[in-house]
C-alpha positions as CSV (number, residue, x, y, z in Angstrom):
1,X,-11.5,75.7,-6.3
2,X,-12.9,72.7,-8.2
3,X,-13.0,69.5,-6.3
4,X,-10.7,67.1,-8.2
5,X,-12.8,64.2,-7.0
6,X,-15.9,65.7,-8.6
7,X,-14.5,66.4,-12.0
8,X,-14.9,63.8,-14.8
9,X,-12.0,61.3,-15.1
10,X,-9.4,62.1,-17.8
11,X,-6.9,60.0,-19.7
12,X,-4.2,61.5,-17.6
13,X,-5.8,60.0,-14.5
14,X,-5.1,56.4,-15.6
15,X,-3.0,54.5,-13.2
16,X,-0.5,52.9,-15.5
17,X,1.9,50.3,-14.2
18,X,3.8,49.6,-17.4
19,X,4.0,50.4,-21.1
20,X,5.2,47.9,-23.8
21,X,6.0,49.9,-26.9
22,X,5.6,47.0,-29.4
23,X,3.8,43.7,-29.0
24,X,2.8,41.1,-31.6
25,X,1.0,38.8,-29.1
26,X,-1.4,40.9,-27.1
27,X,-3.9,41.3,-30.0
28,X,-3.8,38.4,-32.5
29,X,-2.7,39.6,-36.0
30,X,-2.0,43.2,-34.9
31,X,1.1,45.1,-33.9
32,X,0.3,47.2,-30.8
33,X,1.5,49.1,-27.8
34,X,0.3,47.6,-24.6
35,X,-0.7,49.7,-21.5
36,X,-0.7,47.8,-18.2
37,X,-3.3,49.3,-15.8
38,X,-2.8,49.1,-12.1
39,X,-5.3,47.3,-9.8
40,X,-7.4,44.2,-9.8
41,X,-10.2,43.0,-7.5
42,X,-9.5,39.3,-7.9
43,X,-6.8,37.0,-6.5
44,X,-6.1,34.3,-9.1
45,X,-3.4,31.9,-7.9
46,X,-1.9,31.6,-11.4
47,X,-1.7,35.4,-12.0
48,X,1.5,36.3,-13.7
49,X,1.2,40.0,-12.8
50,X,0.6,39.8,-9.0
51,X,2.3,43.2,-8.6
52,X,-0.6,44.8,-10.4
53,X,-3.3,43.7,-8.0
54,X,-2.9,46.5,-5.5
55,X,-5.6,49.0,-6.4
56,X,-4.1,51.8,-4.2
57,X,-0.7,51.7,-5.8
58,X,0.0,54.8,-7.9
59,X,0.9,54.6,-11.6
60,X,4.5,54.7,-12.6
61,X,4.0,55.8,-16.2
62,X,2.4,59.1,-17.2
63,X,-0.3,59.2,-19.9
64,X,1.9,61.7,-21.7
65,X,4.4,58.9,-22.3
66,X,1.7,56.9,-24.1
67,X,0.8,59.8,-26.4
68,X,4.5,60.5,-27.1
69,X,5.0,56.8,-28.0
70,X,2.0,56.9,-30.3
71,X,3.2,60.1,-32.0
72,X,6.6,58.3,-32.8
73,X,4.9,55.1,-33.9
74,X,2.2,56.6,-36.2
75,X,1.9,54.4,-39.2
76,X,3.9,51.6,-37.5
77,X,1.4,50.5,-34.8
78,X,-2.1,49.2,-35.5
79,X,-3.5,50.0,-32.1
80,X,-3.2,50.1,-28.3
81,X,-4.3,47.3,-26.0
82,X,-5.3,48.1,-22.4
83,X,-4.6,45.3,-20.0
84,X,-3.9,44.8,-16.3
85,X,-4.5,44.1,-13.6
86,X,-8.1,44.7,-14.5
87,X,-8.3,47.7,-16.8
88,X,-12.0,48.2,-16.5
89,X,-11.7,49.0,-12.8
90,X,-10.6,52.6,-13.7
91,X,-12.9,55.4,-14.6
92,X,-10.1,56.9,-16.7
93,X,-10.1,54.0,-19.1
94,X,-13.0,55.4,-21.3
95,X,-11.3,58.8,-21.9
96,X,-8.0,57.1,-22.5
97,X,-9.6,54.9,-25.2
98,X,-11.3,57.9,-26.7
99,X,-8.0,59.7,-26.9
100,X,-6.3,56.7,-28.6
101,X,-9.1,56.7,-31.2
102,X,-8.7,60.4,-31.8
103,X,-5.0,59.8,-32.5
104,X,-6.0,57.3,-35.2
105,X,-5.3,54.0,-33.5
106,X,-7.5,51.0,-33.0
107,X,-8.3,50.0,-29.4
108,X,-8.1,46.5,-27.8
109,X,-8.9,45.4,-24.3
110,X,-8.0,42.5,-22.0
111,X,-10.5,42.0,-19.2
112,X,-11.7,39.3,-16.8
113,X,-15.2,40.8,-16.9
114,X,-15.2,41.9,-13.3
115,X,-17.2,45.0,-14.1
116,X,-19.9,44.3,-16.6
117,X,-21.7,47.6,-16.3
118,X,-18.5,49.5,-17.1
119,X,-17.7,47.0,-19.9
120,X,-21.1,47.9,-21.5
121,X,-20.0,51.5,-21.6
122,X,-16.6,50.6,-23.1
123,X,-17.7,48.3,-25.8
124,X,-18.6,51.1,-28.3
125,X,-15.0,52.3,-27.9
126,X,-13.2,49.0,-28.6
127,X,-12.4,47.1,-31.8
128,X,-11.4,43.8,-30.1
129,X,-11.7,42.3,-26.6
130,X,-9.7,39.4,-25.0
131,X,-12.0,38.1,-22.3
132,X,-10.8,35.7,-19.7
133,X,-13.5,33.3,-18.6
134,X,-11.9,31.6,-15.7
135,X,-14.3,28.8,-14.8
136,X,-17.9,27.8,-14.7
137,X,-19.8,30.4,-12.8
138,X,-20.2,28.3,-9.7
139,X,-16.4,27.6,-9.5
140,X,-15.3,31.2,-9.5
141,X,-14.8,31.6,-5.7
142,X,-12.2,28.9,-5.8
143,X,-10.4,30.5,-8.7
144,X,-10.6,34.3,-8.1
145,X,-11.6,34.5,-4.4
146,X,-15.0,36.1,-5.2
147,X,-18.3,34.3,-5.0
148,X,-19.9,36.9,-7.3
149,X,-17.1,36.8,-9.8
150,X,-18.7,34.1,-11.9
151,X,-22.0,36.0,-12.4
152,X,-20.1,39.2,-13.4
153,X,-17.8,37.5,-15.8
154,X,-20.5,35.5,-17.6
155,X,-22.7,38.7,-17.7
156,X,-19.7,40.4,-19.4
157,X,-19.5,37.5,-21.9
158,X,-23.2,38.0,-22.8
159,X,-22.6,41.8,-23.3
160,X,-19.6,41.1,-25.5
161,X,-21.3,38.7,-27.7
162,X,-24.4,40.8,-27.9
163,X,-22.4,43.8,-29.0
164,X,-20.8,41.9,-31.9
165,X,-17.3,43.0,-31.1
166,X,-14.4,41.0,-32.4
167,X,-13.1,38.9,-29.6
168,X,-11.1,36.0,-28.2
169,X,-12.3,34.3,-25.1
170,X,-9.6,32.5,-23.1
171,X,-9.6,29.8,-20.4
172,X,-6.5,29.2,-18.4
173,X,-6.0,25.8,-16.9
174,X,-3.4,24.0,-14.7
175,X,-3.2,20.7,-12.8
176,X,-5.7,20.4,-10.0
177,X,-7.7,23.5,-10.9
178,X,-11.5,23.5,-11.1
179,X,-11.3,24.9,-14.6
180,X,-9.1,21.9,-15.8
181,X,-11.8,19.5,-14.5
182,X,-14.6,21.3,-16.4
183,X,-12.8,22.8,-19.4
184,X,-14.8,20.9,-22.0
185,X,-18.1,22.0,-20.4
186,X,-16.9,25.6,-20.2
187,X,-16.0,25.4,-23.9
188,X,-19.4,24.0,-24.8
189,X,-21.2,26.7,-22.9
190,X,-19.0,29.4,-24.6
191,X,-19.8,28.0,-28.0
192,X,-23.5,27.9,-27.2
193,X,-23.3,31.6,-26.1
194,X,-21.9,32.5,-29.5
195,X,-18.2,32.7,-28.9
196,X,-16.3,32.6,-32.2
197,X,-12.7,32.6,-31.1
198,X,-11.5,30.5,-28.1
199,X,-8.1,29.9,-26.6
200,X,-7.2,27.2,-24.1
201,X,-4.2,28.4,-22.2
202,X,-1.7,26.4,-20.1
203,X,-0.9,28.4,-17.0
204,X,2.8,29.4,-16.9
205,X,4.8,29.9,-13.7
206,X,6.9,32.8,-14.9
207,X,6.1,35.9,-12.8
208,X,3.7,34.1,-10.5
209,X,3.7,34.1,-6.7
210,X,6.2,31.9,-4.8
211,X,3.2,29.9,-3.5
212,X,2.1,29.0,-7.0
213,X,5.6,28.2,-8.2
214,X,6.0,25.9,-5.2
215,X,2.7,24.2,-6.1
216,X,3.8,23.7,-9.6
217,X,7.0,21.9,-8.6
218,X,4.7,19.0,-7.4
219,X,2.9,18.6,-10.7
220,X,3.2,15.4,-12.7
221,X,4.3,17.2,-15.9
222,X,4.0,14.1,-18.2
223,X,0.5,13.4,-16.9
224,X,-0.5,17.0,-17.3
225,X,0.8,17.2,-20.9
226,X,-1.3,14.1,-21.7
227,X,-4.4,15.6,-20.1
228,X,-3.9,18.9,-21.9
229,X,-3.6,17.2,-25.2
230,X,-6.8,15.3,-24.6
231,X,-8.6,18.6,-23.6
232,X,-7.2,20.2,-26.8
233,X,-8.6,17.4,-28.9
234,X,-12.0,17.4,-27.3
235,X,-12.4,21.2,-27.4
236,X,-11.1,21.3,-31.0
237,X,-14.0,19.1,-32.0
238,X,-16.6,21.5,-30.6
239,X,-16.5,23.7,-33.7
240,X,-15.3,27.1,-32.8
241,X,-14.5,29.1,-36.0
242,X,-11.2,29.9,-34.4
243,X,-9.5,27.7,-31.7
244,X,-6.0,27.7,-30.4
245,X,-4.2,26.0,-27.5
246,X,-1.2,27.7,-26.2
């Protein structure tokens, strides 16, 4: 008998927490199906998919459902976006991406850059990457709960830019966060690193933990809107070829 743990990962092994059959927002300018992968090593307070953090939770969608959807949507969808959780956590992601390409669809990826070595293996398989840079490297522990997170994420950024893959790098901010205090410096560093498309994202409370929603109730909304407008103006002047605040 072959040891299942010893065989190479297959697309069918992907732990899938959800499947959105049609999205116009997960890959700018493209109509895609979105595959939500289970599991994430980080603990971001503003995470809007906290149910996807558990790395031991089984998938609830079979890979066969993804292929069946793509068969029905051939000619209608541009591609498939793999997101999470942290999609690059799973060995099965690479064979899943290869299968999507075999079926004639483009491949997009959302990642926080937690696994740079795996990202390096995946970059030849993707057409676009949405990379979340969450803070300056030294501030990551306070944002994701991992002191090594910053080095990994910024290493992933270097790999992404070096590969020349189409991308959007995002920074999510909210009142009182380390990344809100340093957003302009983060943006300058990203531009110097060669980032072409950058998005400043205002953290939303929908789907977040009760603790984060309770924290949000104490925010001075008017003051935050003014601060966000100022950040948008300063970052817009940096000169990214593509910049959006949302």
